[in-house]
BALO-11920 format. One line per 8 residues: number of its first residue (from 0); for each residue x, y, z of C-alpha. Coordinates in Angstrom, 1 decimal. Layout:
BEGIN
NUM> X:Y:Z  ...
This chain:
BEGIN
0> 20.5:-4.0:-11.6  19.5:-0.9:-9.6  19.8:2.8:-11.0  19.6:4.6:-7.6  19.3:8.3:-8.6  16.2:7.5:-11.4  14.6:4.8:-9.0  14.8:2.0:-11.7
8> 15.1:-1.4:-10.9  16.0:-4.1:-13.9  15.0:-7.6:-12.6  13.9:-11.0:-14.1  10.4:-11.7:-14.0  10.7:-14.8:-11.8  11.3:-13.0:-8.6  8.7:-13.6:-5.9
16> 7.2:-10.2:-5.1  8.1:-10.2:-1.4  11.7:-11.1:-1.9  12.1:-8.4:-4.6  11.0:-5.8:-2.0  13.3:-7.1:0.9  16.2:-6.8:-1.5  15.3:-3.0:-2.2
24> 14.7:-2.3:1.5  18.3:-2.0:2.7  18.8:0.9:0.0  15.6:2.6:1.5  13.3:1.7:-1.5  10.5:-0.7:-2.2  8.2:-2.3:-4.8  5.3:0.1:-5.3
32> 2.9:-3.3:-5.6  1.7:-4.6:-2.5  -0.7:-7.5:-2.3  -1.9:-10.3:0.1  -0.2:-13.0:-2.3  3.1:-11.2:-2.0  4.8:-14.2:-0.5  4.0:-16.4:-3.6
40> 3.2:-14.4:-6.5  5.7:-13.5:-9.3  6.5:-9.9:-10.5  6.5:-11.1:-14.0  2.7:-12.5:-13.1  2.1:-9.1:-11.5  3.0:-7.5:-14.9  1.0:-9.9:-17.3
48> -1.9:-9.3:-15.0  -1.6:-5.9:-14.1  -2.2:-6.5:-10.7  -3.3:-3.4:-8.6  -2.9:-4.2:-4.8  -3.4:-2.0:-1.9  -1.2:0.9:-2.6  -2.6:1.7:-6.1
56> -4.1:5.1:-4.7  -0.5:6.2:-4.0  1.4:4.8:-6.4  -0.6:4.0:-9.4  -1.1:1.0:-11.7  1.6:-1.4:-13.3  1.3:0.9:-16.3  2.4:3.8:-14.4
64> 5.6:2.1:-13.0  6.8:-0.2:-16.0  9.3:1.8:-18.2  10.5:-1.5:-20.3  10.0:-5.1:-20.9  11.9:-7.8:-22.5  9.8:-10.3:-24.2  10.1:-13.8:-25.8
72> 7.6:-13.8:-28.6  5.6:-17.1:-29.5  7.3:-17.3:-33.1  9.1:-20.2:-34.4  12.5:-18.9:-33.5  11.2:-17.6:-29.8  12.4:-14.1:-30.7  13.6:-12.0:-27.7
80> 12.9:-8.3:-28.1  13.4:-5.6:-25.9  10.7:-2.8:-25.5  11.3:0.3:-23.9  14.8:1.4:-22.7  14.4:2.2:-18.9  13.9:6.2:-19.6  11.6:8.3:-17.7
88> 11.0:10.3:-21.0  11.0:8.8:-24.4  8.4:9.4:-27.1  10.2:7.9:-30.2  7.8:5.2:-30.2  4.4:4.0:-29.5  5.2:2.5:-26.1  4.7:-1.0:-27.3
96> 5.6:-2.6:-24.1  2.3:-1.3:-22.4  0.5:-3.9:-24.8  2.0:-6.6:-22.7  1.1:-5.3:-19.3  -2.3:-7.1:-18.5  -2.0:-9.2:-21.5  -1.8:-12.8:-19.5
104> 0.7:-13.8:-21.9  -1.6:-13.7:-25.0  1.3:-11.9:-27.1  4.3:-13.1:-25.4  6.0:-14.2:-22.3  7.7:-11.3:-20.0  11.1:-12.3:-19.3  12.8:-9.2:-18.0
112> 11.2:-6.0:-16.3  12.4:-2.5:-15.8  10.4:-1.1:-12.9  10.0:2.4:-11.1  10.4:1.8:-7.5  9.3:4.0:-4.6  11.0:5.3:-1.7  10.2:3.4:1.3
120> 8.1:5.4:3.8  9.3:6.4:7.4  6.2:7.6:8.3  3.0:5.2:8.2  -0.3:5.8:9.7  -3.3:3.4:10.0  -7.1:3.4:11.3  -9.6:1.0:11.1
128> -13.2:2.8:11.1  -16.8:1.3:11.6  -19.3:2.9:9.1  -23.1:2.4:9.3  -23.9:2.8:5.7  -22.1:2.8:2.2  -22.9:6.5:1.4  -20.8:7.3:4.2
136> -18.1:5.2:2.9  -17.9:7.3:-0.1  -18.2:10.5:1.9  -15.1:9.4:3.9  -13.4:8.3:0.7  -14.0:11.8:-0.8  -12.7:13.6:2.5  -9.7:11.6:2.7
144> -8.8:12.1:-1.0  -9.2:15.9:-0.3  -7.7:16.2:3.0  -5.1:13.4:3.2  -4.4:14.0:-0.4  -0.7:13.0:-1.5  0.0:10.7:1.7  -3.2:8.6:1.3
152> -1.8:5.2:0.3  -4.7:2.8:1.0  -8.3:2.8:1.6  -9.7:-0.9:2.0  -13.1:-1.8:2.6  -14.9:-5.2:4.6  -18.6:-5.5:4.7  -19.8:-7.3:8.0
160> -20.2:-10.5:6.2  -16.8:-10.4:5.8  -15.7:-9.7:9.5  -18.3:-12.3:10.3  -16.6:-14.9:8.0  -13.0:-14.0:9.5  -14.5:-14.8:13.1  -16.3:-17.9:12.2
168> -13.7:-19.5:9.9  -10.2:-18.0:11.4  -11.2:-17.0:14.8  -10.0:-13.4:14.0  -12.2:-10.6:15.7  -12.7:-7.3:14.4  -10.5:-4.9:16.3  -13.9:-2.5:16.6
176> -15.9:-2.8:19.8  -19.2:-2.6:17.5  -20.6:-4.2:14.7  -20.9:-1.8:11.8  -22.6:-2.6:8.3  -18.9:-1.6:7.0  -15.3:-1.4:8.1  -12.6:0.7:6.2
184> -8.9:0.4:6.7  -6.9:3.6:6.0  -3.3:4.1:5.8  -1.3:7.2:5.1  2.6:6.7:4.0  4.9:9.5:3.7  8.4:10.9:5.0  7.4:13.7:7.6
192> 6.3:11.8:10.7  5.2:14.7:12.8  3.2:16.4:9.6  1.8:13.0:8.6  0.5:12.3:12.2  -0.8:15.5:12.7  -2.8:15.6:9.6  -4.1:12.1:10.0
200> -5.4:12.8:13.4  -7.1:16.0:12.4  -8.9:13.8:9.7  -10.1:11.1:12.0  -11.4:13.8:14.5  -13.3:15.6:12.0  -14.8:12.0:10.5  -16.0:11.0:13.9
208> -17.2:14.4:15.0  -19.2:14.6:11.8  -21.0:11.4:12.5  -19.4:9.8:9.4  -18.0:6.8:11.2  -19.7:5.4:14.4  -16.3:4.1:15.9  -12.7:3.9:14.9
216> -9.2:2.7:16.3  -6.2:4.3:15.4  -2.9:2.1:15.3  -0.7:2.9:18.1  2.1:0.8:16.7  3.2:-1.3:13.9  1.9:-4.5:15.6  -1.6:-3.0:15.9
224> -1.3:-1.8:12.2  -0.2:-5.4:11.3  -3.6:-6.8:13.2  -5.8:-4.5:10.9  -4.1:-5.5:7.6  -4.2:-9.5:9.0  -7.8:-9.1:8.8  -8.0:-7.6:5.3
232> -5.4:-10.0:4.0  -6.7:-13.1:5.5  -10.2:-12.6:3.9  -9.7:-14.1:0.4  -8.5:-17.4:2.1  -11.0:-17.3:4.9  -14.2:-17.2:2.4  -12.8:-20.4:0.8
240> -13.1:-22.4:4.1  -16.9:-22.0:3.7  -16.3:-25.1:1.2  -16.6:-23.7:-2.2  -16.1:-20.1:-3.3  -17.3:-18.4:-6.5  -14.7:-15.3:-6.8  -15.1:-12.1:-8.8
248> -12.8:-9.4:-9.2  -15.0:-6.6:-10.7  -14.4:-2.6:-11.1  -17.6:-0.6:-10.7  -18.3:3.2:-10.5  -18.4:4.1:-6.9  -22.3:4.7:-7.0  -22.7:1.1:-7.9
256> -19.9:-0.4:-5.8  -22.0:-2.0:-3.5  -25.4:-2.2:-4.9  -24.8:-5.6:-6.9  -24.0:-7.3:-3.2  -27.5:-6.5:-2.1  -29.0:-7.6:-5.4  -26.9:-11.0:-5.3
264> -28.0:-11.6:-1.7  -31.5:-11.2:-2.3  -31.4:-13.4:-5.9  -29.5:-16.3:-4.2  -31.0:-16.3:-1.0  -30.6:-19.6:1.0  -28.7:-21.1:-2.1  -25.6:-19.7:-0.5
272> -23.8:-19.6:2.6  -22.7:-16.1:2.3  -22.1:-13.3:-0.1  -19.2:-11.0:1.0  -17.9:-7.8:-0.4  -14.2:-6.6:0.5  -11.8:-4.7:-1.7  -10.0:-2.0:-2.8
280> -12.9:0.7:-2.7  -10.6:3.5:-3.1  -10.2:2.7:-6.8  -13.3:1.2:-7.3  -12.4:-2.6:-7.1  -14.6:-5.0:-5.7  -14.1:-8.7:-4.6  -17.5:-10.3:-4.3
288> -17.4:-13.7:-2.9  -20.3:-16.1:-2.9  -20.0:-19.3:-0.9  -21.5:-22.5:-0.5  -20.6:-26.1:0.7  -19.6:-27.5:-2.4  -19.7:-26.7:-6.0  -23.6:-26.2:-7.3
296> -24.3:-26.1:-10.9  -27.6:-24.6:-10.4  -26.1:-21.8:-8.3  -23.5:-21.3:-10.7  -26.0:-20.8:-13.3  -28.1:-18.3:-10.9  -24.5:-16.3:-10.6  -23.3:-16.3:-14.1
304> -23.6:-14.6:-16.7  -25.8:-12.6:-14.5  -23.1:-11.3:-12.5  -21.1:-10.2:-15.7  -23.9:-8.7:-17.5  -24.8:-6.4:-14.4  -21.4:-5.3:-14.1  -21.1:-4.3:-17.9
312> -24.6:-2.7:-18.0  -23.3:-0.4:-15.0  -20.2:0.7:-16.6  -17.9:-1.6:-14.9  -15.3:-4.3:-15.9  -15.7:-7.9:-15.3  -12.0:-8.1:-14.5  -10.3:-5.5:-12.3
320> -6.9:-7.1:-11.7  -6.9:-10.6:-11.7  -7.2:-11.3:-15.3  -9.4:-13.2:-17.8  -8.0:-16.7:-17.7  -10.4:-19.4:-19.2  -13.7:-18.9:-17.2  -14.3:-15.4:-18.2
328> -13.3:-15.7:-22.0  -17.0:-16.3:-23.0  -17.7:-13.0:-21.6  -15.0:-11.0:-23.1  -17.3:-9.1:-25.2  -19.3:-7.6:-22.3  -18.8:-3.9:-22.3  -16.4:-3.6:-25.1
336> -17.0:-2.1:-28.4  -17.0:-4.8:-31.4  -14.2:-2.8:-33.0  -11.9:-2.8:-30.2  -12.5:-6.4:-29.8  -11.5:-6.9:-33.6  -8.2:-4.7:-32.9  -7.2:-6.9:-30.2
344> -7.6:-10.0:-32.4  -5.4:-8.3:-35.2  -2.9:-7.7:-32.7  -3.0:-11.3:-31.5  -2.5:-12.2:-35.0  0.5:-10.0:-35.6  2.3:-11.5:-32.4  1.2:-15.0:-32.8
352> -0.4:-15.8:-36.2  -0.7:-19.5:-35.5
């Protein structure tokens, strides 16, 4: 069901994200979430892991867009309970459906979703910038959030090692004529083509004139913009072609965002093929990938728990959007107060006492 005026969609959890988005398209709307795996991931899984994706800057997280959930509880009866009533405003309860967003099935199974959708933008601008150091990446991000403000929808980072991997493993060359230390994909989305284009052009001119970026390419067509996004969306698959990939999905304060990558390169040396960092720098989410020809127990022990402990020590999260699963369970205590862990355990007992 789709309630157009309030932009509320109610759907089953089994919809593939891209298919759901395509169903909304003829009506001029879209799912606010977008990720590289949109052709295979399910909207229910997106909710249960609180997936962030590349549009979080513009549209917020799942917590900002979910108005209600239908849950199947893990009790003997398989009790079905509807949480939230699809209203934009309702302060009559504790908003208990938020407990299930990002819970990965610990408390119950999500079967239906009430989702706030977004108007499909009619004006999209994209640019690919080359930047010589991470400090200038942060300077451009600060400038973008100030000057592009409400139309800024994506600010994605790829380091030079990621771009090198894309060329070696997939034959995808960078759209930049130079080989900078970092590349950033910036996108704006709005409803006023002339206004947005002028605003974006002035921003890019200022970035280049002030020496914040050493190079840049402005997409002149949807096809060219798609070529920018192909680089970013292929990166998670490209690193796996090295043989074996130790994938990491972390959040860090911006001042520490790239520091760990350099530390890992020095720590691991020639034990690995490469250490890459790409991700949603606009919201502090880094995907650090370490590759080797095959699984190496010695390499694994050099990475973990060192990586998780470093992240926790520097005010980060060991799981930004991919969830905890089984591999990260032993490290759940990192960065969490013991009382918070105890409270979570009590909640688990309420929903699933077995």
